[in-house]
PyMOL commands that place a pseudoatom at each C-alpha (Angstrom):
pseudoatom trace, name=CA, resn=MET, resi=1, chain=A, elem=C, hetatm=0, pos=[116.240, 82.525, 153.826]
pseudoatom trace, name=CA, resn=VAL, resi=2, chain=A, elem=C, hetatm=0, pos=[112.651, 81.830, 152.727]
pseudoatom trace, name=CA, resn=ARG, resi=3, chain=A, elem=C, hetatm=0, pos=[111.407, 83.145, 156.089]
pseudoatom trace, name=CA, resn=LEU, resi=4, chain=A, elem=C, hetatm=0, pos=[113.465, 86.313, 155.680]
pseudoatom trace, name=CA, resn=ILE, resi=5, chain=A, elem=C, hetatm=0, pos=[112.026, 86.928, 152.209]
pseudoatom trace, name=CA, resn=ALA, resi=6, chain=A, elem=C, hetatm=0, pos=[108.515, 86.276, 153.493]
pseudoatom trace, name=CA, resn=LEU, resi=7, chain=A, elem=C, hetatm=0, pos=[109.084, 88.690, 156.400]
pseudoatom trace, name=CA, resn=LEU, resi=8, chain=A, elem=C, hetatm=0, pos=[110.467, 91.410, 154.141]
pseudoatom trace, name=CA, resn=THR, resi=9, chain=A, elem=C, hetatm=0, pos=[107.574, 90.962, 151.707]
pseudoatom trace, name=CA, resn=ALA, resi=10, chain=A, elem=C, hetatm=0, pos=[105.043, 91.227, 154.535]
pseudoatom trace, name=CA, resn=LEU, resi=11, chain=A, elem=C, hetatm=0, pos=[106.720, 94.377, 155.857]
pseudoatom trace, name=CA, resn=CYS, resi=12, chain=A, elem=C, hetatm=0, pos=[106.700, 95.993, 152.417]
pseudoatom trace, name=CA, resn=LEU, resi=13, chain=A, elem=C, hetatm=0, pos=[103.015, 95.212, 151.961]
pseudoatom trace, name=CA, resn=ALA, resi=14, chain=A, elem=C, hetatm=0, pos=[102.214, 96.712, 155.361]
pseudoatom trace, name=CA, resn=LEU, resi=15, chain=A, elem=C, hetatm=0, pos=[103.861, 100.037, 154.539]
pseudoatom trace, name=CA, resn=PRO, resi=16, chain=A, elem=C, hetatm=0, pos=[101.840, 102.792, 152.875]
pseudoatom trace, name=CA, resn=ALA, resi=17, chain=A, elem=C, hetatm=0, pos=[102.542, 103.542, 149.236]
pseudoatom trace, name=CA, resn=ALA, resi=18, chain=A, elem=C, hetatm=0, pos=[105.053, 106.257, 148.431]
pseudoatom trace, name=CA, resn=ALA, resi=19, chain=A, elem=C, hetatm=0, pos=[103.848, 109.821, 148.897]
pseudoatom trace, name=CA, resn=ALA, resi=20, chain=A, elem=C, hetatm=0, pos=[102.984, 111.894, 145.852]
pseudoatom trace, name=CA, resn=GLU, resi=21, chain=A, elem=C, hetatm=0, pos=[105.841, 113.587, 144.042]
pseudoatom trace, name=CA, resn=LEU, resi=22, chain=A, elem=C, hetatm=0, pos=[106.153, 117.368, 144.034]
pseudoatom trace, name=CA, resn=GLY, resi=23, chain=A, elem=C, hetatm=0, pos=[105.453, 118.981, 140.680]
pseudoatom trace, name=CA, resn=ASP, resi=24, chain=A, elem=C, hetatm=0, pos=[107.155, 122.021, 139.169]
pseudoatom trace, name=CA, resn=ASP, resi=25, chain=A, elem=C, hetatm=0, pos=[104.488, 124.163, 140.842]
pseudoatom trace, name=CA, resn=GLY, resi=26, chain=A, elem=C, hetatm=0, pos=[105.470, 122.818, 144.276]
pseudoatom trace, name=CA, resn=LEU, resi=27, chain=A, elem=C, hetatm=0, pos=[102.205, 120.887, 144.680]
pseudoatom trace, name=CA, resn=HIS, resi=28, chain=A, elem=C, hetatm=0, pos=[101.930, 117.176, 145.346]
pseudoatom trace, name=CA, resn=LYS, resi=29, chain=A, elem=C, hetatm=0, pos=[101.101, 115.110, 142.265]
pseudoatom trace, name=CA, resn=ALA, resi=30, chain=A, elem=C, hetatm=0, pos=[99.361, 111.804, 142.943]
pseudoatom trace, name=CA, resn=PRO, resi=31, chain=A, elem=C, hetatm=0, pos=[98.658, 109.237, 140.228]
pseudoatom trace, name=CA, resn=TRP, resi=32, chain=A, elem=C, hetatm=0, pos=[94.900, 109.591, 140.793]
pseudoatom trace, name=CA, resn=MET, resi=33, chain=A, elem=C, hetatm=0, pos=[94.922, 113.322, 139.994]
pseudoatom trace, name=CA, resn=ARG, resi=34, chain=A, elem=C, hetatm=0, pos=[93.727, 114.354, 136.542]
pseudoatom trace, name=CA, resn=ASP, resi=35, chain=A, elem=C, hetatm=0, pos=[95.460, 116.823, 134.267]
pseudoatom trace, name=CA, resn=THR, resi=36, chain=A, elem=C, hetatm=0, pos=[92.525, 118.655, 132.677]
pseudoatom trace, name=CA, resn=PHE, resi=37, chain=A, elem=C, hetatm=0, pos=[91.780, 122.028, 131.077]
pseudoatom trace, name=CA, resn=LYS, resi=38, chain=A, elem=C, hetatm=0, pos=[90.100, 122.933, 134.391]
pseudoatom trace, name=CA, resn=ASP, resi=39, chain=A, elem=C, hetatm=0, pos=[86.718, 123.467, 132.753]
pseudoatom trace, name=CA, resn=LEU, resi=40, chain=A, elem=C, hetatm=0, pos=[84.533, 122.195, 135.576]
pseudoatom trace, name=CA, resn=ALA, resi=41, chain=A, elem=C, hetatm=0, pos=[81.517, 121.348, 133.396]
pseudoatom trace, name=CA, resn=GLU, resi=42, chain=A, elem=C, hetatm=0, pos=[83.762, 119.230, 131.140]
pseudoatom trace, name=CA, resn=ASP, resi=43, chain=A, elem=C, hetatm=0, pos=[85.440, 117.661, 134.178]
pseudoatom trace, name=CA, resn=LEU, resi=44, chain=A, elem=C, hetatm=0, pos=[82.026, 116.804, 135.620]
pseudoatom trace, name=CA, resn=ASP, resi=45, chain=A, elem=C, hetatm=0, pos=[81.002, 115.196, 132.327]
pseudoatom trace, name=CA, resn=GLU, resi=46, chain=A, elem=C, hetatm=0, pos=[84.198, 113.112, 132.292]
pseudoatom trace, name=CA, resn=ALA, resi=47, chain=A, elem=C, hetatm=0, pos=[83.695, 112.081, 135.921]
pseudoatom trace, name=CA, resn=ASN, resi=48, chain=A, elem=C, hetatm=0, pos=[80.123, 111.002, 135.157]
pseudoatom trace, name=CA, resn=ALA, resi=49, chain=A, elem=C, hetatm=0, pos=[81.247, 109.085, 132.055]
pseudoatom trace, name=CA, resn=GLU, resi=50, chain=A, elem=C, hetatm=0, pos=[83.620, 107.106, 134.301]
pseudoatom trace, name=CA, resn=GLY, resi=51, chain=A, elem=C, hetatm=0, pos=[80.985, 106.584, 137.003]
pseudoatom trace, name=CA, resn=LYS, resi=52, chain=A, elem=C, hetatm=0, pos=[82.967, 108.736, 139.450]
pseudoatom trace, name=CA, resn=ARG, resi=53, chain=A, elem=C, hetatm=0, pos=[82.340, 111.814, 141.561]
pseudoatom trace, name=CA, resn=LEU, resi=54, chain=A, elem=C, hetatm=0, pos=[84.090, 115.099, 140.768]
pseudoatom trace, name=CA, resn=MET, resi=55, chain=A, elem=C, hetatm=0, pos=[86.405, 116.215, 143.563]
pseudoatom trace, name=CA, resn=ILE, resi=56, chain=A, elem=C, hetatm=0, pos=[88.332, 119.516, 143.437]
pseudoatom trace, name=CA, resn=MET, resi=57, chain=A, elem=C, hetatm=0, pos=[91.394, 119.847, 145.685]
pseudoatom trace, name=CA, resn=VAL, resi=58, chain=A, elem=C, hetatm=0, pos=[92.663, 123.354, 146.398]
pseudoatom trace, name=CA, resn=GLU, resi=59, chain=A, elem=C, hetatm=0, pos=[96.284, 123.222, 147.546]
pseudoatom trace, name=CA, resn=GLN, resi=60, chain=A, elem=C, hetatm=0, pos=[99.308, 125.509, 147.757]
pseudoatom trace, name=CA, resn=ARG, resi=61, chain=A, elem=C, hetatm=0, pos=[103.092, 125.274, 147.634]
pseudoatom trace, name=CA, resn=GLY, resi=62, chain=A, elem=C, hetatm=0, pos=[104.657, 124.674, 151.046]
pseudoatom trace, name=CA, resn=CYS, resi=63, chain=A, elem=C, hetatm=0, pos=[101.373, 123.763, 152.732]
pseudoatom trace, name=CA, resn=ILE, resi=64, chain=A, elem=C, hetatm=0, pos=[102.246, 121.572, 155.721]
pseudoatom trace, name=CA, resn=TYR, resi=65, chain=A, elem=C, hetatm=0, pos=[98.664, 120.301, 155.912]
pseudoatom trace, name=CA, resn=CYS, resi=66, chain=A, elem=C, hetatm=0, pos=[98.667, 119.301, 152.230]
pseudoatom trace, name=CA, resn=THR, resi=67, chain=A, elem=C, hetatm=0, pos=[101.922, 117.448, 152.900]
pseudoatom trace, name=CA, resn=LYS, resi=68, chain=A, elem=C, hetatm=0, pos=[100.326, 115.707, 155.897]
pseudoatom trace, name=CA, resn=MET, resi=69, chain=A, elem=C, hetatm=0, pos=[97.421, 114.528, 153.756]
pseudoatom trace, name=CA, resn=HIS, resi=70, chain=A, elem=C, hetatm=0, pos=[99.664, 113.323, 150.919]
pseudoatom trace, name=CA, resn=GLU, resi=71, chain=A, elem=C, hetatm=0, pos=[102.255, 111.655, 153.155]
pseudoatom trace, name=CA, resn=GLU, resi=72, chain=A, elem=C, hetatm=0, pos=[100.066, 110.237, 155.928]
pseudoatom trace, name=CA, resn=VAL, resi=73, chain=A, elem=C, hetatm=0, pos=[96.474, 109.862, 154.722]
pseudoatom trace, name=CA, resn=PHE, resi=74, chain=A, elem=C, hetatm=0, pos=[96.160, 109.589, 150.937]
pseudoatom trace, name=CA, resn=VAL, resi=75, chain=A, elem=C, hetatm=0, pos=[98.899, 106.928, 150.893]
pseudoatom trace, name=CA, resn=ILE, resi=76, chain=A, elem=C, hetatm=0, pos=[96.945, 104.539, 153.098]
pseudoatom trace, name=CA, resn=PRO, resi=77, chain=A, elem=C, hetatm=0, pos=[96.168, 101.783, 150.576]
pseudoatom trace, name=CA, resn=GLU, resi=78, chain=A, elem=C, hetatm=0, pos=[92.451, 101.642, 151.430]
pseudoatom trace, name=CA, resn=ILE, resi=79, chain=A, elem=C, hetatm=0, pos=[92.055, 105.418, 150.993]
pseudoatom trace, name=CA, resn=GLU, resi=80, chain=A, elem=C, hetatm=0, pos=[94.233, 105.605, 147.894]
pseudoatom trace, name=CA, resn=GLN, resi=81, chain=A, elem=C, hetatm=0, pos=[92.204, 102.817, 146.255]
pseudoatom trace, name=CA, resn=TYR, resi=82, chain=A, elem=C, hetatm=0, pos=[88.915, 104.422, 147.290]
pseudoatom trace, name=CA, resn=ILE, resi=83, chain=A, elem=C, hetatm=0, pos=[89.942, 107.700, 145.670]
pseudoatom trace, name=CA, resn=GLU, resi=84, chain=A, elem=C, hetatm=0, pos=[91.082, 105.899, 142.511]
pseudoatom trace, name=CA, resn=ASP, resi=85, chain=A, elem=C, hetatm=0, pos=[87.843, 103.891, 142.286]
pseudoatom trace, name=CA, resn=ASN, resi=86, chain=A, elem=C, hetatm=0, pos=[85.353, 106.633, 143.135]
pseudoatom trace, name=CA, resn=PHE, resi=87, chain=A, elem=C, hetatm=0, pos=[86.670, 110.101, 142.368]
pseudoatom trace, name=CA, resn=PHE, resi=88, chain=A, elem=C, hetatm=0, pos=[87.774, 112.196, 139.412]
pseudoatom trace, name=CA, resn=VAL, resi=89, chain=A, elem=C, hetatm=0, pos=[90.237, 114.541, 141.132]
pseudoatom trace, name=CA, resn=VAL, resi=90, chain=A, elem=C, hetatm=0, pos=[91.237, 117.944, 139.771]
pseudoatom trace, name=CA, resn=GLN, resi=91, chain=A, elem=C, hetatm=0, pos=[93.857, 119.995, 141.609]
pseudoatom trace, name=CA, resn=ILE, resi=92, chain=A, elem=C, hetatm=0, pos=[93.668, 123.793, 141.850]
pseudoatom trace, name=CA, resn=ASN, resi=93, chain=A, elem=C, hetatm=0, pos=[96.667, 125.870, 142.954]
pseudoatom trace, name=CA, resn=MET, resi=94, chain=A, elem=C, hetatm=0, pos=[95.500, 128.485, 145.476]
pseudoatom trace, name=CA, resn=PHE, resi=95, chain=A, elem=C, hetatm=0, pos=[98.019, 130.971, 144.053]
pseudoatom trace, name=CA, resn=GLY, resi=96, chain=A, elem=C, hetatm=0, pos=[98.182, 129.650, 140.478]
pseudoatom trace, name=CA, resn=ASP, resi=97, chain=A, elem=C, hetatm=0, pos=[97.632, 131.432, 137.187]
pseudoatom trace, name=CA, resn=VAL, resi=98, chain=A, elem=C, hetatm=0, pos=[96.097, 128.602, 135.149]
pseudoatom trace, name=CA, resn=GLU, resi=99, chain=A, elem=C, hetatm=0, pos=[92.626, 129.536, 133.931]
pseudoatom trace, name=CA, resn=VAL, resi=100, chain=A, elem=C, hetatm=0, pos=[89.663, 127.754, 135.496]
pseudoatom trace, name=CA, resn=THR, resi=101, chain=A, elem=C, hetatm=0, pos=[86.177, 127.811, 133.979]
pseudoatom trace, name=CA, resn=ASP, resi=102, chain=A, elem=C, hetatm=0, pos=[83.507, 127.533, 136.652]
pseudoatom trace, name=CA, resn=PHE, resi=103, chain=A, elem=C, hetatm=0, pos=[80.180, 125.774, 136.112]
pseudoatom trace, name=CA, resn=ASP, resi=104, chain=A, elem=C, hetatm=0, pos=[78.495, 129.129, 135.397]
pseudoatom trace, name=CA, resn=GLY, resi=105, chain=A, elem=C, hetatm=0, pos=[80.995, 129.933, 132.630]
pseudoatom trace, name=CA, resn=THR, resi=106, chain=A, elem=C, hetatm=0, pos=[83.100, 132.401, 134.591]
pseudoatom trace, name=CA, resn=THR, resi=107, chain=A, elem=C, hetatm=0, pos=[86.779, 132.027, 133.653]
pseudoatom trace, name=CA, resn=LEU, resi=108, chain=A, elem=C, hetatm=0, pos=[89.454, 133.260, 136.036]
pseudoatom trace, name=CA, resn=PRO, resi=109, chain=A, elem=C, hetatm=0, pos=[93.019, 132.365, 137.011]
pseudoatom trace, name=CA, resn=GLU, resi=110, chain=A, elem=C, hetatm=0, pos=[93.146, 129.733, 139.789]
pseudoatom trace, name=CA, resn=LYS, resi=111, chain=A, elem=C, hetatm=0, pos=[94.094, 132.315, 142.446]
pseudoatom trace, name=CA, resn=ASP, resi=112, chain=A, elem=C, hetatm=0, pos=[91.066, 134.485, 141.607]
pseudoatom trace, name=CA, resn=MET, resi=113, chain=A, elem=C, hetatm=0, pos=[88.691, 131.527, 141.287]
pseudoatom trace, name=CA, resn=VAL, resi=114, chain=A, elem=C, hetatm=0, pos=[89.725, 130.308, 144.737]
pseudoatom trace, name=CA, resn=LYS, resi=115, chain=A, elem=C, hetatm=0, pos=[88.929, 133.783, 146.134]
pseudoatom trace, name=CA, resn=ARG, resi=116, chain=A, elem=C, hetatm=0, pos=[85.564, 133.693, 144.355]
pseudoatom trace, name=CA, resn=TRP, resi=117, chain=A, elem=C, hetatm=0, pos=[84.795, 130.386, 146.037]
pseudoatom trace, name=CA, resn=GLY, resi=118, chain=A, elem=C, hetatm=0, pos=[85.842, 131.729, 149.440]
pseudoatom trace, name=CA, resn=ALA, resi=119, chain=A, elem=C, hetatm=0, pos=[88.459, 129.026, 150.055]
pseudoatom trace, name=CA, resn=LEU, resi=120, chain=A, elem=C, hetatm=0, pos=[90.639, 130.124, 152.958]
pseudoatom trace, name=CA, resn=PHE, resi=121, chain=A, elem=C, hetatm=0, pos=[92.445, 126.915, 153.884]
pseudoatom trace, name=CA, resn=THR, resi=122, chain=A, elem=C, hetatm=0, pos=[94.558, 124.357, 152.112]
pseudoatom trace, name=CA, resn=PRO, resi=123, chain=A, elem=C, hetatm=0, pos=[93.860, 121.708, 151.466]
pseudoatom trace, name=CA, resn=SER, resi=124, chain=A, elem=C, hetatm=0, pos=[90.201, 122.435, 150.726]
pseudoatom trace, name=CA, resn=ILE, resi=125, chain=A, elem=C, hetatm=0, pos=[88.372, 119.615, 149.035]
pseudoatom trace, name=CA, resn=TYR, resi=126, chain=A, elem=C, hetatm=0, pos=[85.073, 120.213, 147.249]
pseudoatom trace, name=CA, resn=PHE, resi=127, chain=A, elem=C, hetatm=0, pos=[82.710, 117.389, 146.268]
pseudoatom trace, name=CA, resn=PHE, resi=128, chain=A, elem=C, hetatm=0, pos=[80.070, 117.750, 143.552]
pseudoatom trace, name=CA, resn=PRO, resi=129, chain=A, elem=C, hetatm=0, pos=[76.799, 116.077, 142.620]
pseudoatom trace, name=CA, resn=GLU, resi=130, chain=A, elem=C, hetatm=0, pos=[76.428, 114.328, 139.282]
pseudoatom trace, name=CA, resn=GLU, resi=131, chain=A, elem=C, hetatm=0, pos=[74.475, 117.275, 137.863]
pseudoatom trace, name=CA, resn=VAL, resi=132, chain=A, elem=C, hetatm=0, pos=[75.271, 120.964, 138.247]
pseudoatom trace, name=CA, resn=GLY, resi=133, chain=A, elem=C, hetatm=0, pos=[73.298, 123.762, 136.618]
pseudoatom trace, name=CA, resn=ALA, resi=134, chain=A, elem=C, hetatm=0, pos=[74.982, 126.227, 134.299]
pseudoatom trace, name=CA, resn=ASP, resi=135, chain=A, elem=C, hetatm=0, pos=[73.925, 129.120, 136.522]
pseudoatom trace, name=CA, resn=VAL, resi=136, chain=A, elem=C, hetatm=0, pos=[75.821, 128.224, 139.707]
pseudoatom trace, name=CA, resn=SER, resi=137, chain=A, elem=C, hetatm=0, pos=[79.419, 128.438, 140.840]
pseudoatom trace, name=CA, resn=ALA, resi=138, chain=A, elem=C, hetatm=0, pos=[81.403, 125.520, 142.212]
pseudoatom trace, name=CA, resn=HIS, resi=139, chain=A, elem=C, hetatm=0, pos=[81.076, 126.992, 145.688]
pseudoatom trace, name=CA, resn=GLN, resi=140, chain=A, elem=C, hetatm=0, pos=[77.274, 126.979, 145.372]
pseudoatom trace, name=CA, resn=ALA, resi=141, chain=A, elem=C, hetatm=0, pos=[77.136, 123.530, 143.752]
pseudoatom trace, name=CA, resn=ALA, resi=142, chain=A, elem=C, hetatm=0, pos=[79.374, 121.641, 146.174]
pseudoatom trace, name=CA, resn=VAL, resi=143, chain=A, elem=C, hetatm=0, pos=[77.514, 119.029, 148.222]
pseudoatom trace, name=CA, resn=ALA, resi=144, chain=A, elem=C, hetatm=0, pos=[80.334, 118.972, 150.787]
pseudoatom trace, name=CA, resn=ASN, resi=145, chain=A, elem=C, hetatm=0, pos=[83.572, 120.775, 151.548]
pseudoatom trace, name=CA, resn=MET, resi=146, chain=A, elem=C, hetatm=0, pos=[86.445, 119.389, 153.603]
pseudoatom trace, name=CA, resn=PRO, resi=147, chain=A, elem=C, hetatm=0, pos=[88.594, 122.383, 154.672]
pseudoatom trace, name=CA, resn=GLY, resi=148, chain=A, elem=C, hetatm=0, pos=[91.968, 121.439, 156.098]
pseudoatom trace, name=CA, resn=ALA, resi=149, chain=A, elem=C, hetatm=0, pos=[93.810, 118.263, 157.006]
pseudoatom trace, name=CA, resn=PHE, resi=150, chain=A, elem=C, hetatm=0, pos=[92.090, 115.410, 158.760]
pseudoatom trace, name=CA, resn=GLY, resi=151, chain=A, elem=C, hetatm=0, pos=[93.098, 111.955, 159.886]
pseudoatom trace, name=CA, resn=ARG, resi=152, chain=A, elem=C, hetatm=0, pos=[92.475, 108.606, 158.300]
pseudoatom trace, name=CA, resn=TRP, resi=153, chain=A, elem=C, hetatm=0, pos=[88.935, 107.899, 159.501]
pseudoatom trace, name=CA, resn=THR, resi=154, chain=A, elem=C, hetatm=0, pos=[87.515, 111.400, 159.113]
pseudoatom trace, name=CA, resn=THR, resi=155, chain=A, elem=C, hetatm=0, pos=[88.865, 111.546, 155.556]
pseudoatom trace, name=CA, resn=PHE, resi=156, chain=A, elem=C, hetatm=0, pos=[87.725, 108.046, 154.622]
pseudoatom trace, name=CA, resn=ASN, resi=157, chain=A, elem=C, hetatm=0, pos=[84.312, 108.586, 156.168]
pseudoatom trace, name=CA, resn=MET, resi=158, chain=A, elem=C, hetatm=0, pos=[83.863, 111.888, 154.323]
pseudoatom trace, name=CA, resn=PHE, resi=159, chain=A, elem=C, hetatm=0, pos=[84.691, 110.156, 151.044]
pseudoatom trace, name=CA, resn=THR, resi=160, chain=A, elem=C, hetatm=0, pos=[82.237, 107.320, 151.714]
pseudoatom trace, name=CA, resn=TRP, resi=161, chain=A, elem=C, hetatm=0, pos=[79.526, 109.735, 152.925]
pseudoatom trace, name=CA, resn=VAL, resi=162, chain=A, elem=C, hetatm=0, pos=[79.802, 111.637, 149.628]
pseudoatom trace, name=CA, resn=VAL, resi=163, chain=A, elem=C, hetatm=0, pos=[79.778, 108.482, 147.484]
pseudoatom trace, name=CA, resn=GLU, resi=164, chain=A, elem=C, hetatm=0, pos=[76.791, 107.141, 149.452]
pseudoatom trace, name=CA, resn=LYS, resi=165, chain=A, elem=C, hetatm=0, pos=[75.070, 110.553, 149.009]
pseudoatom trace, name=CA, resn=GLY, resi=166, chain=A, elem=C, hetatm=0, pos=[74.739, 111.008, 152.745]
pseudoatom trace, name=CA, resn=TYR, resi=167, chain=A, elem=C, hetatm=0, pos=[74.150, 114.733, 152.143]
pseudoatom trace, name=CA, resn=GLU, resi=168, chain=A, elem=C, hetatm=0, pos=[70.704, 113.801, 150.748]
pseudoatom trace, name=CA, resn=GLY, resi=169, chain=A, elem=C, hetatm=0, pos=[69.637, 111.934, 153.882]
pseudoatom trace, name=CA, resn=GLU, resi=170, chain=A, elem=C, hetatm=0, pos=[68.724, 112.717, 157.448]
pseudoatom trace, name=CA, resn=GLU, resi=171, chain=A, elem=C, hetatm=0, pos=[72.082, 111.752, 158.953]
pseudoatom trace, name=CA, resn=SER, resi=172, chain=A, elem=C, hetatm=0, pos=[74.570, 114.645, 159.068]
pseudoatom trace, name=CA, resn=PHE, resi=173, chain=A, elem=C, hetatm=0, pos=[78.193, 113.915, 158.317]
pseudoatom trace, name=CA, resn=GLN, resi=174, chain=A, elem=C, hetatm=0, pos=[79.074, 114.349, 162.008]
pseudoatom trace, name=CA, resn=ARG, resi=175, chain=A, elem=C, hetatm=0, pos=[76.592, 111.651, 163.058]
pseudoatom trace, name=CA, resn=TYR, resi=176, chain=A, elem=C, hetatm=0, pos=[77.618, 109.399, 160.160]
pseudoatom trace, name=CA, resn=HIS, resi=177, chain=A, elem=C, hetatm=0, pos=[81.272, 109.788, 161.088]
pseudoatom trace, name=CA, resn=ALA, resi=178, chain=A, elem=C, hetatm=0, pos=[80.620, 109.053, 164.774]
pseudoatom trace, name=CA, resn=ARG, resi=179, chain=A, elem=C, hetatm=0, pos=[78.654, 105.914, 163.864]
pseudoatom trace, name=CA, resn=LYS, resi=180, chain=A, elem=C, hetatm=0, pos=[81.239, 104.710, 161.338]
pseudoatom trace, name=CA, resn=PHE, resi=181, chain=A, elem=C, hetatm=0, pos=[84.124, 105.486, 163.670]
pseudoatom trace, name=CA, resn=GLU, resi=182, chain=A, elem=C, hetatm=0, pos=[82.592, 103.276, 166.365]
pseudoatom trace, name=CA, resn=GLU, resi=183, chain=A, elem=C, hetatm=0, pos=[82.199, 100.481, 163.802]
pseudoatom trace, name=CA, resn=GLN, resi=184, chain=A, elem=C, hetatm=0, pos=[85.791, 100.936, 162.563]
pseudoatom trace, name=CA, resn=LYS, resi=185, chain=A, elem=C, hetatm=0, pos=[87.235, 100.793, 166.092]
pseudoatom trace, name=CA, resn=GLY, resi=186, chain=A, elem=C, hetatm=0, pos=[85.558, 97.474, 166.792]
for i in range(1, 186): cmd.bond("trace and resi %d" % i, "trace and resi %d" % (i + 1))
show_as sticks, trace
zoom trace
């Protein structure tokens, strides 16, 4: 009986955490997402106060790629913990009506702000530096953009590249990812 309990415990620990619940808007809601007023300058200040990086996730209802990320990638314990520890995540609904205030003060409904930023795919994840001027939009300020669904290592490596400020160095994300992927395989 003790062996059975130990086996069941080990199996439970090996499984990914439960996928995010769907909210009333049809979007996935993960515990690490923040419910804010969607004023990006305020969100950036809060992220900085917590020692985290601001990450904006543009998603839409019924998006199979968003579902893939929430059910297969973000639930991997290592990735979920990395997000929780390092990012202040704000979700934007590609077709939503909630007002968003961009860094430059422009206020538009989510659906119009997403058009302004030129986001064409969901999920689209934008990463921001610790400081953003009041005269630029989120699209201009983003240090990296991850458009679409990616697998475990590409996603994890993008997150670490942003946290390590790889965008400031000589090594492009593609080279960083190739190097890290070789290390992770071994």
